[in-house]
N, C-alpha and C positions, 0 to 999 in steps of 0.2 A: 399430679394425677392421683386420683384415689385408687387405693388397692382394693381388690376383692376381699370379701370378709366371709369367714366360716364361723358360725355360732354353734358351739357345743352346749348341749343341755341334757338333763335327765328327764325332761318333761315335768310339768307341774312346777316350773321354776320361775315363771314370769318371762320366759324367753320370747313369747309372742309379742309382749308389750315392747321389750327392748328391740326386737327385730323390726317391728312396725315403726318404731321411733327412728331408728337409723335409716330405714328405707325412705323416709321423707326427704332425705338428702340426695335422692336420685339413684339409689341402688336398685338394680333390676331383680325382681323376685320371681320372674317367670311369666309365661303367658297366662297362667291362672294359679291360684293358691288353694291349698286344702282348707276346707271349712268344717268346723265342728259346730258347736253353738256359738262360736266366735271365729274370727279369721286367724288362722295359725301363722300366716305369712310364710308358709312353707311352699316352695316351688313344687307343684303337683308332679311334674315329670321327675324331679329329683327324688321325691318320696317313692314313686313307682319303681324307679331304678334301684333304690336302696332295698326295697322289698324283694326285688329279683335277686339281688346279691345275697340277702339273708336266705332266700329259698335255695339258691344254688349251693350255699354252704351247708345245707342240711338242717338249718334252724327252722322250727315248725310254726313260728308265729309271725304276724305282720308287724308287731311292735317288739321291742327288746326287753320288756318287763317280765323277765323270767329268771329263775334260779335253778340251774346255772344259766349264765347269759350266753349269747352267741360266741362261737369259738373264734378268737382272733387268728389262730393258726389256720383254720379252715378257710376263713375269709381271705387271708393273705395268699393262700395257695391258689385261689381262683384266678390270680393274675397269670397263671400258667395255662388255664383251661377256658376261661370266659373270653369270647371275642371282644377286644377293646373298642371296636369301631363304633358301636352304638353309644358308648360312654364318651368317647372322644367327640362324637357328633354333638352330643348334648353340651359338652364343655365349649365347643366351638360356637354353639348358639348363644350360650351365656356370655362368651367373650364379645360376640357381635353386638350384644345389648348392654355391655358392661358400663360401669363396674357392677358386678353381681354380688348378691348376698344369699348365702345358703344357710338354712336352719332346718334341722330335722333331728330329733333325738337319736335316730338310728345311725347318724353320722359318727357318733362316738365309737361305733364298731365298724361300720362300712368304710371309714376313713382308711382302714388297713388295706382296702382294695383301691380306693381312689388315690392313694399316695404314689401310684405309678405315673400319675400325670403331673407334670411340672407346674401347670397352672394352679393346681390345688395347693401344692406345697409352697407356692409363692404368695399365697393369700395371707391376710392377717387373721388371727384366731382369737376368739372370745369364748370364755366359759362363764355362764351365768348360773349362779347357785341361789339357794333360798334357805332361810332358816328351816331346819328339819321339822319343827313343830308346826310351822305355817304350811309347809308343803304337805305334811301328813293330814292336817286338818282339811285342806282343800280336797285331798284324795277321798277322804271319808264323807265329808259334808256335801261337797259339790258333785263328785263323780260316783259316790256311793260304792266304792270298791272295798270289800271286806278284807283288807290286808293288815297284818300286824305292823306295829311301829318298827320292830326289829327287821322284818322282811323288807319294808320300805327303805330302811337305812342300808341294808345289804345291797339292794338293787342300785341305789344311788351311788354307792361306793364302787360297784362294778362298772358303771358308766364312766366314772371319774378315772379309774385305773386304766381303762381301755384307751381313752383319748390321750391320757398322759403318756402312755407307752408309745403312742404314735409320735408325740412331740419329742420325747427323749430319743427315740430311734433316729429321728431326722434332724436333731439339733435345733429344734424350733421352740418358740415360747408363745404364751398366750397372755391376754389381759383378762383378769378375773374380776367379775362384778357380782354383787349380791342384790337380789331384787328388792329387799327391804330398804336398802340404801336409796334406790330409785324412788320409791313411793313415800318414804319418810323425809328424805332430804332432796327433793327433786331438783331444786336449783343448783345445788352443789354437784349433784350427779351429772346433770346436763353440762355444766361448766367443765367437768372432768373429761367427759367423753368427747366434747367438742375439741378440747385441747389435744387429746390423744390422736384423733382421726381428722383433725382440721375440718370440722363440720360447723354448721350454723343452726343447730337445733334450738328451738325456742320452747318456752314453757307451754305455750298454747298447743304445740305439736303433741305434747304428752297428754294434755286434757282432751284432745280430739281422739286419742287412741285408747287411753285408760279410763274406763267408766267407773272405777271404784273410787273410794275416798282416799285422798292424798294426805300426807303428813301424819299418818299413823299406820300401824300394822293392820293387815287385813283381818286377822283372827286374834281376838283378845283371849284372856285366860279362860273365860266361861266357855267360849267356842271350842278351845283346845280340849278342855275337859269333856265337852259334849262329844267330840270326835272319838275320844277313847271309849266313852260309854256306848256310843253307837257301834263301835267295832265289836265290843263284847256282846251286844244285842244280836248283831249279825252272826257272830261266831257261835254263841251258845244257845240262843233262843231259836233263830231261824236256821241254824246249822249250816250257814253259808261260810265256806272257807276256801281260799285259793290253795290248791295243792300244787306244789312245785315238784318237777318241772311241768309247766302247762304245755299241752300239745294241741292247741286249736289249729284247725286247718288254715294254711296260709292262703 
């Protein structure tokens, strides 16, 4: 019997491709998934509940891309104050349609609330990372967010430290993957993940999901340099700079 899976990600890490790929094997993603200019493969109800957890903890943003990040301590304390019924009801729905697959960058922090439910702790855990220069280039060139490379690295580190603390506190472990391994050596990657999770993913499943070019990195040296140039254009010519902490209305 397949175990449920929780995917931890910092965002902009290729997690949507990996999640969509695993989901081809019968994992339940929810009644609907969140859409950007692509399918995130994120359970819409899970995302909404995670936003409610962040809000209840006093964090002011819908996403977790901030310095300082959401407070692990405040999120953990919500187990004493937030009524667990709505969260258990959601888990029950997932179980009824299981095996289920959760993916949402917010989970790296909100997992410190979800850990009160045994169904979550009994899942398999994945962390997908990405080459920092590739991730940063995508942030600047595709999403056009004027964030420095140092700030981007700090936020990614905060995500990683938070979910690792959850695993360590509960004596759990994760499987770590790198997105570049998936797109540069797809056959080997698919063989590896099939063996770990007893799946039957095929190469055609990947080509149906990932519309980029396989067998090479997404951003080459010229594009990476362009990303850094664009950042300084945003920063010094247009005077656009993210000021941390950000306090957009949730």
